[in-house]
C-alpha positions in Angstrom: 69.8 71.9 162.0 69.6 69.0 159.9 71.9 70.2 157.2 74.5 71.4 159.8 75.3 67.8 160.3 77.1 67.7 156.9 79.9 70.2 158.2 81.7 67.3 160.0 81.5 65.2 157.0 82.8 68.3 154.9 85.8 68.3 157.4 86.4 64.5 157.2 86.4 63.9 153.5 88.6 67.3 152.8 90.9 66.1 155.5 91.3 62.6 154.0 91.3 63.6 150.4 93.8 66.6 150.5 95.9 65.8 153.6 96.0 62.0 154.5 98.2 60.7 151.6 100.2 63.8 151.6 101.0 63.7 155.4 101.7 59.9 155.4 103.7 60.0 152.3 105.8 63.3 152.2 105.9 64.0 155.8 106.1 60.5 157.8 107.7 58.8 155.0 105.3 56.0 154.2 105.2 54.6 150.6 102.7 55.3 148.4 102.1 51.3 148.2 101.7 50.9 151.9 99.5 54.0 152.2 97.4 52.5 149.6 97.2 49.1 151.1 95.9 50.6 154.6 93.3 52.5 152.6 92.1 49.3 150.8 91.9 47.2 153.8 89.9 50.1 155.4 87.5 50.4 152.3 86.9 46.5 152.9 85.9 46.8 156.4 83.7 49.8 155.1 82.0 47.5 152.7 80.9 45.1 155.5 80.1 47.6 158.5 78.2 50.3 156.6 75.4 48.1 155.3 75.4 46.4 159.1 75.0 49.8 160.6 72.2 50.9 158.2 70.2 47.7 158.7 70.6 47.9 162.3 69.4 51.4 162.4 66.3 50.8 160.2 65.1 48.1 162.6 66.3 49.8 165.9 63.5 50.4 168.5 64.0 53.4 171.1 62.3 56.1 172.7 64.4 58.3 170.7 63.4 56.6 167.3 65.7 54.6 164.8 68.3 57.4 164.0 69.2 59.6 166.9 70.7 56.8 169.2 73.4 56.2 166.6 73.6 60.0 166.0 74.5 60.8 169.7 76.5 57.6 170.0 79.0 58.5 167.3 79.9 62.1 168.5 82.6 61.5 170.6 84.3 58.2 169.0 84.0 60.2 165.4 86.1 63.1 167.0 88.6 61.4 168.8 89.6 58.7 166.2 89.9 61.8 163.6 92.5 63.4 166.2 94.4 60.0 166.4 94.8 59.7 162.7 96.7 62.8 162.4 98.5 62.5 165.5 100.8 59.6 165.5 103.5 58.9 168.1 106.9 60.1 167.4 109.6 57.7 166.0 107.4 55.0 164.6 108.9 52.5 162.1 107.4 52.3 158.6 105.8 49.1 159.5 104.3 50.9 162.8 103.1 53.9 160.7 101.4 51.7 158.5 99.5 49.9 161.1 98.7 53.1 162.9 97.3 54.6 159.7 95.2 51.2 159.0 94.3 51.2 162.5 92.7 54.9 162.6 91.5 54.9 159.1 89.2 52.0 159.8 88.1 53.5 163.3 87.5 57.0 161.9 85.6 55.7 158.9 83.5 53.3 161.2 82.4 56.1 164.0 81.7 58.4 161.0 79.2 55.9 159.6 77.7 55.2 163.0 76.6 58.9 162.8 76.3 59.6 159.2 74.3 56.7 158.0 71.4 57.3 160.0 71.8 61.4 159.6 71.6 60.9 156.0 68.7 58.4 156.1 66.6 61.3 157.6 66.8 63.3 154.1 64.2 60.3 153.1 62.1 60.7 156.2 61.8 64.5 157.1 60.0 64.6 153.4 58.2 62.4 150.9 58.1 65.2 148.3 60.1 64.7 145.1 61.3 68.5 144.9 61.4 68.7 148.6 63.9 66.3 148.9 66.0 67.8 146.5 65.9 71.0 148.5 67.2 69.2 151.8 70.0 67.5 149.9 70.9 70.8 148.6 70.9 72.3 152.0 73.1 69.4 153.0 75.4 70.0 150.2 75.7 73.8 151.0 76.7 72.9 154.6 79.2 70.1 153.6 80.9 73.1 151.4 81.0 75.1 154.7 82.8 72.2 156.3 85.3 72.0 153.4 86.0 75.7 153.3 86.7 75.5 156.9 89.4 73.0 156.4 91.0 75.3 153.6 90.9 78.6 155.3 91.8 77.4 159.1 94.1 74.4 158.0 96.3 76.1 155.2 96.0 79.8 156.3 96.7 79.2 160.2 98.3 75.7 160.8 100.4 75.1 157.7 101.8 78.6 157.4 105.8 78.7 156.5 108.3 78.8 158.9 112.0 79.1 158.7 112.4 75.3 159.3 109.6 74.4 156.9 109.1 76.9 154.0 106.5 74.4 152.9 104.4 74.6 156.0 102.5 71.4 154.9 105.7 69.5 155.6 105.8 70.4 159.3 105.0 67.2 161.1 104.1 69.2 164.5 101.2 71.3 162.5 99.2 68.0 162.1 98.1 67.3 165.6 97.2 70.9 166.3 95.2 71.0 163.1 93.6 67.7 164.0 92.5 68.8 167.3 90.7 71.9 166.2 88.8 69.9 163.7 88.0 67.2 165.9 86.2 69.8 168.2 84.2 71.0 165.1 83.2 67.3 164.3 81.7 66.9 167.9 80.0 70.1 167.9 78.6 69.7 164.4 77.4 65.8 165.3 76.0 67.0 168.6 74.2 70.0 167.2 72.5 68.4 164.4 71.3 65.5 166.8 69.9 67.9 169.2 68.5 70.2 166.6 66.7 67.2 165.1 65.4 65.7 168.2 61.8 67.5 168.1 61.2 65.6 164.9 61.5 62.2 166.5 57.6 61.6 167.2 57.0 62.4 163.4 59.5 60.3 162.1 58.9 56.7 160.8 59.8 54.2 163.6 60.7 50.5 164.0 58.2 48.1 162.9 57.3 45.4 165.3 56.8 43.1 162.2 60.2 43.5 161.2 62.6 40.5 161.7 65.2 41.0 164.6 68.5 42.2 163.4 70.9 39.8 162.1 73.8 39.4 159.7 71.5 37.2 157.4 68.9 40.1 157.3 71.5 42.4 156.2 72.5 40.3 153.4 68.9 39.8 152.2 68.2 43.6 152.2 71.4 44.3 150.4 70.4 41.9 147.7 66.8 43.3 147.7 68.5 46.9 147.3 70.8 45.6 144.4 68.1 44.3 142.6 66.7 47.6 141.6 68.5 49.0 138.5 68.0 52.6 139.9 70.0 51.7 142.9 72.9 49.6 141.2 73.3 52.7 138.8 73.5 55.4 141.4 75.8 53.3 143.7 78.1 52.6 140.9 77.9 56.2 139.5 79.0 57.4 143.0 81.7 54.9 143.4 83.2 55.9 140.1 83.0 59.6 140.9 84.4 58.9 144.3 87.3 57.5 142.9 88.1 60.2 140.5 87.4 63.0 142.9 89.6 61.3 145.5 92.5 61.0 143.0 92.1 64.8 141.9 92.0 65.7 145.7 94.8 64.0 146.8 97.3 64.8 143.8 95.9 68.4 143.7 98.8 69.3 146.5 101.4 67.7 143.8 99.9 69.2 140.8 100.0 72.7 142.2 103.3 72.9 144.1 105.2 70.7 141.4 103.5 70.9 138.1 102.1 74.5 138.1 104.7 75.8 140.6 102.3 77.7 142.6 103.2 79.0 146.2 101.5 77.2 149.3 99.9 80.5 149.9 98.4 80.7 146.4 96.9 77.1 146.7 95.4 78.1 150.1 93.4 80.8 148.0 92.6 78.6 145.0 91.1 75.7 147.3 88.4 77.9 148.9 87.4 79.4 145.3 86.7 75.5 144.5 84.6 75.2 147.6 82.7 78.5 146.9 82.0 76.9 143.5 80.4 73.7 145.2 78.5 75.9 147.5 77.0 77.9 144.6 76.3 74.6 142.6 74.3 73.0 145.8 72.3 76.1 146.1 71.3 76.0 142.4 70.2 72.4 142.5 66.9 73.3 143.9 65.9 75.9 141.2 67.6 73.7 138.3 65.5 70.5 139.6 62.4 72.6 138.9 63.8 73.7 135.6 65.0 70.0 134.5 62.2 67.2 134.8 64.4 64.6 135.4 67.0 64.1 138.3 69.4 61.9 135.9 69.5 64.7 133.2 71.2 67.1 136.0 73.2 64.4 137.3 75.1 63.4 134.1 75.3 67.4 133.4 77.1 68.0 136.5 79.5 65.1 135.8 80.2 66.5 132.2 80.4 70.2 133.4 83.0 69.1 136.3 85.1 67.2 133.8 85.4 69.8 131.3 86.5 73.0 133.4 88.5 70.8 135.8 90.9 69.5 133.1 90.8 72.7 130.9 94.2 74.2 132.6 96.1 71.1 132.6 95.0 69.9 128.7 95.7 73.5 127.6 99.2 73.1 129.5 100.0 69.9 127.8 99.3 71.4 124.2 101.4 74.3 125.1 98.5 77.0 125.1 98.5 77.7 128.9 100.7 80.3 130.6 104.3 79.1 131.7 104.5 77.3 135.1 104.5 79.9 137.8 102.9 82.6 136.0 100.2 84.6 137.7 97.8 84.3 135.0 98.2 80.5 135.1 97.1 80.7 138.7 94.0 83.0 137.9 93.4 80.3 135.2 93.5 77.4 137.2 91.5 79.2 140.1 88.7 80.5 137.8 88.6 76.8 136.2 88.4 75.0 139.7 85.7 77.5 140.8 83.5 77.1 137.7 84.1 73.0 137.8 83.2 72.8 141.4 79.5 74.1 140.7 79.1 70.7 138.9 80.2 69.0 142.1 77.5 70.8 144.1 74.8 69.9 141.6 75.5 66.1 141.1 76.2 65.5 144.9 72.8 66.9 145.6 71.1 64.9 142.7 72.6 61.7 144.1 71.3 62.3 147.7 67.7 63.2 146.5 67.8 60.1 144.0 68.5 57.8 146.8 65.6 59.1 148.7 63.2 58.4 146.1 64.7 54.8 145.9 63.7 54.2 149.4 60.2 54.7 148.2 60.5 52.4 145.4 61.7 49.8 148.2 58.5 50.5 150.2 56.3 50.1 147.3 57.7 46.8 146.4 58.4 45.2 149.9 56.0 47.1 152.5 58.6 48.5 154.7 61.0 51.4 155.2 64.8 50.7 154.8 66.6 54.1 154.3 69.5 52.9 156.5 70.6 50.0 154.2 70.3 52.6 151.0 72.1 55.5 152.6 74.9 53.0 154.0 75.7 52.7 150.2 75.6 56.3 149.6 78.0 56.8 152.6 80.4 54.0 150.9 80.4 55.6 147.8 81.2 58.9 149.2 83.9 57.6 151.3 85.6 56.3 148.0 86.9 60.0 147.6 89.2 59.6 150.6 89.5 55.8 149.6 89.7 54.3 146.0 90.9 57.8 145.3 94.0 57.5 147.5 94.8 54.1 146.2 94.9 55.5 142.9 96.9 58.5 144.0 99.4 56.4 145.7 100.0 54.2 142.5 100.3 57.5 140.5 103.1 58.9 142.8 105.0 55.8 142.9 104.5 55.3 138.9 105.6 58.9 138.3 108.8 58.3 140.7 107.8 61.2 143.0 110.1 61.1 146.1 109.7 62.3 149.6 110.2 65.9 149.9 110.4 66.5 146.3 110.7 70.3 144.9 110.4 72.1 141.8 114.3 71.7 141.4 114.7 68.1 142.0 111.7 66.5 140.2 112.2 64.5 137.1 110.1 66.2 134.1 109.1 62.7 133.0 107.4 62.5 136.6 105.7 65.8 135.9 104.3 64.5 132.5 103.1 61.4 134.2 101.2 63.3 136.8 99.5 65.8 134.3 98.4 62.9 132.2 96.7 61.6 135.0 95.1 64.6 136.0 94.3 65.6 132.5 93.2 62.9 130.0 93.0 60.4 132.9 90.1 62.5 134.5 88.5 62.9 131.3 88.2 59.3 130.7 87.2 58.4 134.4 84.3 61.0 134.1 83.1 59.9 130.8 82.8 56.1 132.0 80.7 57.7 135.2 78.4 59.6 133.0 77.7 56.4 130.8 77.0 54.6 133.9 74.7 57.5 135.3 72.7 57.2 132.1 71.1 53.7 133.1 69.1 55.3 136.1 65.5 54.5 135.4 63.3 56.0 138.1 61.7 59.2 136.4 59.4 61.7 138.0 56.4 60.0 136.7 57.4 56.7 137.8 58.1 58.2 141.4 54.7 59.7 141.4 53.1 56.5 140.7 55.1 54.6 143.5 54.0 57.6 146.0 50.3 56.6 145.0 50.8 53.1 145.5 52.4 53.9 149.0 49.4 56.2 150.0 46.8 53.7 149.0 48.2 51.0 151.1 48.5 53.6 154.1 44.6 54.1 154.0 42.6 52.4 156.3 41.0 49.1 154.7 
């Protein structure tokens, strides 16, 4: 049941990444600048709130342990705020729409953190084995892919189908509240199931220490500084943020690219996205056997990044140089769908590796400082993953405005120069961003041998004197 808890996060990240900007920009008419501003402010709140939640959870003392009280507490608020984000009242002005987006983007992310940070911290607590943690992260990645797939299959195929009034079903404002209600229920059920399903493990999990200082903001700052003093941690967080920015941009602009540049119908796009999710599913499943084949996790992380970049941008680069089938050609659709499925295998692998690497870093912290602080480390992981729906949307909003893509744009009305700007951002732009991300990942210095030495130090310290 532990991995089931990733389904709500897959739902949230996919809904934010693929639908949020499109809904507020194209359906409600909010400018790309204002949508980006709201997301920037929400990220700033995340940057403060996530470490606080992580540190609070690390020192929390309760008969249900350190993590489960937060997981239970987050279930209803997370689901409710997600629903409200996609169901604003009618006839709001642009300013009111901006504040609605800002308020519920902040609340959705914060309530998600109350649940997700303690949940992901369990990855390091349920096992201390170097390879077993990869398996746990792999299971989480697989179930997150299930959540993503549910959004595409249910959302695009049921709620956003075409009608006489809205041939492009994603422009139908009445579809979004129904979509949000369904997935708010899925979020609640997923959180409740994983909290209850792992409840029996509470007696065997690390508990809050009597020697730990009382929770305070000063403590949060001190623990964050200790975490960022580790080169391995700084590397993983920066890698996650950079990849999150890139993925967020790709996710938010995929609708624009598919409908306007490649000229695919919404039905075809609905088929191509599940292929990507299935690729991620396969990649997450392959991460465990690949982890046994490749000694170092850094190697797999960098390989996943480069694999993703090459295959993801292949159809766009071929189109820019005139070697791809014409826009709207069925052969182009099959090329894009195949490339997306293959590139997503890299996403599955690298996502699993990052979760496993952070679990190892918490051992490094314990060896240096004598206590366990999984929450503060996975808070940074949570913040990096939210960059998919955060920094990426900021970049996407800028690209939309820079390209001059107007509200309700169609293939017939869009300027060819706008399409070129969009393709350059999604092709060469993505290659550059991933290249920088892989370079940053190369500085990770926690090898398998070093981790074995760390576990030995911890084991020796735990022996009775």
